[in-house]
N, C-alpha and C positions, 0 to 999 in steps of 0.2 A: 428481599427477593434477589436471587442470583440472576446473572445476565447471560444472554447468548451473544457470541461474537461471530460476526461475518467478516471475513478478511481475506486480503491477498497480501502476502509478505514474501517476496522472492528471496531476499537474503536474510530474513529474520528480524530486521529492525522494526518494521511496522508491528509485527506480532509482539515484540517486547513492549512496545508502547501501549498497545491495546490491552494486553494482559494486565499491565500495571493499573490502567484505568478501571478495568473490570473488577480487579481484586479490591480496589479502593471503594468500589460501589456495592460490594457484596459477594463477589466471587463469580466464577464461570460455571454455568449450567450446561451449556451446549456450544460447540464450535463448528462453524461451517467454513471450510477452507475453499476459497474460490479458485485456488490453483489446481484443484482436482479436475482432471479432464473428464471424469465420469460423474461429475456433480449431478445429483438428482434434484428434482423439483422439491422445494422446501417452502413451508408456509409458517407465518407467525400470526398469532391472534392479537386482538386489541390490547389485552392485558400483559402480553409478553414485554420483556425489557431487552433491548437489542443495541449493540454497538457495531457499527459498520466502519471498516478502515481499509485504506490502501495507500500505496506510495504515489507520488506525483511523477509523471513522465512528461517532460517538456511543457509544464504548466497545465496538463490535463490528467485525468485519471486514465490508467491503462485501458486500451480497447478491450482487453480480456475481461476486465472488471465490469465494464459497461455491458458486455455480452452476457456474462454469467449471472449478473444480477437480474437478468430477465427470467432466471429460473427461481428467483426468490419472490414470494408474494407476502405482502403485509396487509393487515386489515385494520387500518387506522392505528397501527402500532407506533408508539413513540420510540424514536431511535436517537442515539448520539452518533455523530459522524466525525471521523478523524482522517486527515491526510498527513503523511509524513513526506518531507522533502529535504534534499541534500544541500541546504544552505543558499541556494540561488533564489528561487521564488516559487510560490505555489499557484500564482496567477488565477486561472479559472477552475482549477481542479476541485476545490471545496464546493464551489457553486454547482459544478457539474455532478459531483457525487450527491449533493442534496437534491438536485433536480431529478436524478436517476431514481433515488429511493422514493421520492414523492410520487413519481410516475408509477411505482410499484405498489403504492398504497400506504407508505410510511409517512410519519410526520417527524422530520428532524427537529428536535427541540433544543439541542446544544451541539456545537461543533468546535473542532480544534484543528489548527495547522501546526504541526510539530516538527522541529528540526531533528534530523537523524543522519547518521553517517551516509555519505554518498556511496552508492553501490559501484559506480564506474571509476571514481577516484576516491578510494577509501581515506586518503589523507585529508580530504575536505570534510569538515565537521566530524573528524575522527573520534572526538570525545563526546559526541552527542548521541543520545540524551545523557546529560550529566546528572549528578546527584541533585543539583539544584533544579534541573529540568523535571526530574521525577517528583520533587517536592511541589513544584508548580502544577504538575499533572494531578497530584493528589488533591490540591485545592480545587482544580477544575472539576475533578470527579465529584467532590462534595456539592458544589454548586449545581452541576449537571443533574445530580440525583434528585435535587429538589424539583426539577422540571417535570419529573414523572408524577408529581403530586398536584400539579396545577389543575384546576378544574377545567380550564379551556386550553387545549394544546394549540399553539400557533407556530408555524414553521419559522425557525430562526433565520435572520437575515445575515448573509455572509458576503464578502467581497467577490468580485468576478464580473465577467462580461458575457453577454449573449449577443451574437453567436460566439461560441468559445474560440479561442485562438487556434489557428491551424498548426498542426505538428505531425511529423512522421519520423519514425526511427531512422537511425543511420543505416544505410544499405550494406551492412556487414553482419557477420555472425562471429561468435567466439572461435578462436583458433586453438589447436591442440598441439602440445609439445610431445616430445618423446618420453616424457615422464608418465604419460597415460599408460595404465596397466589394464585397460578395458574392463574395469570392475563393474561397469553398468550403472553406477550411482547416478550419473547425469541423466541417463535414459529414464530411469525410474522416477526421477524427481522433476523432469521437465514439464511445466504446466501446459504446454501446447503439443507435446509429443513430437517436437521438431528434430530430435536427435535420433539417428538411425539405430535401431536395435542391433542390426548385424554389424555395424561399424560406428562406434561412438565418436569417431573422429569426424564424422560427417553430420552436418546440420542443414536442415531444409530452410533456406532463407525465406520462403513464403509463409512458414509457420512461426519462425523465431520472432519473438517480440523484444529481444535483447534485454530481458529482465535481469540477467546476470546471476540467476540462481545456480546454473551449472558451474560458473566461475567461483562463486562464493562457497559452494558446498563440495567441490572436488577434493577428495582426501589427499590427492597427490599434488595439488596446485598446478595441474597440467593445462588448465584452460585459462584463456585471457582474451582481451580485445586485441585485434590486429594493431600493431604498433602505430601506424599512421592514424588510426581512429583514436587510440589512447592519447596520442599527442594532441590531437585536435580538441578532444573534450577537456583535457587539462588546460589548454590555452584558453578555451572558452570560459572555464571556471576560474581562471587566475584572478580576475578582478574582484571576485567575491570570496575567494578561498580563505582570506584572513578576516573576513567580517564575522561578527557575532550576531546572528539573527535571533530575534526573540520569538518564542512561541506565541501564537495568537489564539484567543478563546472567545467564543461567541455564545450568547445565551438569549 
């Protein structure tokens, strides 16, 4: 049986991971992109097979993911959950994701925390996931697939704390250089519609979640973090930048 994937992947790294897992488990039947501002109500039946994935922001799942998962309904559906993180730590994110889908009626039967290239500092975990990572993900997929055949589904236990850690995004938005040609690509692809349609150089700070999608996907490379913010995050990540984190799997 093929799988449905429910995901948020601002820069494409999470989607790459979840696609690989789904393909190893039988292929993708349906894709629900949580970055869609016009996401419609979606429901999954008990016999459906689903993978839910998102990146980690400050040890938590993105607020956008928590909000848009409220439009997804499960009916005792068994799901695999995945979080990706940029080599620092995933802290409470996997637990929060599992709690969120449980509250929507799903049963998370297997989970993974996967290292992927950092979106704000691409030099951190730049080569992740590697070929070896994908081999390990293939093994994870085979074991996770077996959980869908268990007679009694039990929610998998994962690390984390409740209440979840406090976190808020940096009070900045991406800046735009003169390389911008006003093509509108950032406007069309912003998951929160934070970028002005009439002037792509302006971003609404009350809507921007600093997901870095506009930076990653700008065809002109015209968008970036403000230099002070970039330097601050690079300094924060310096102690872990050279570490090799292992992916973690839970069944």
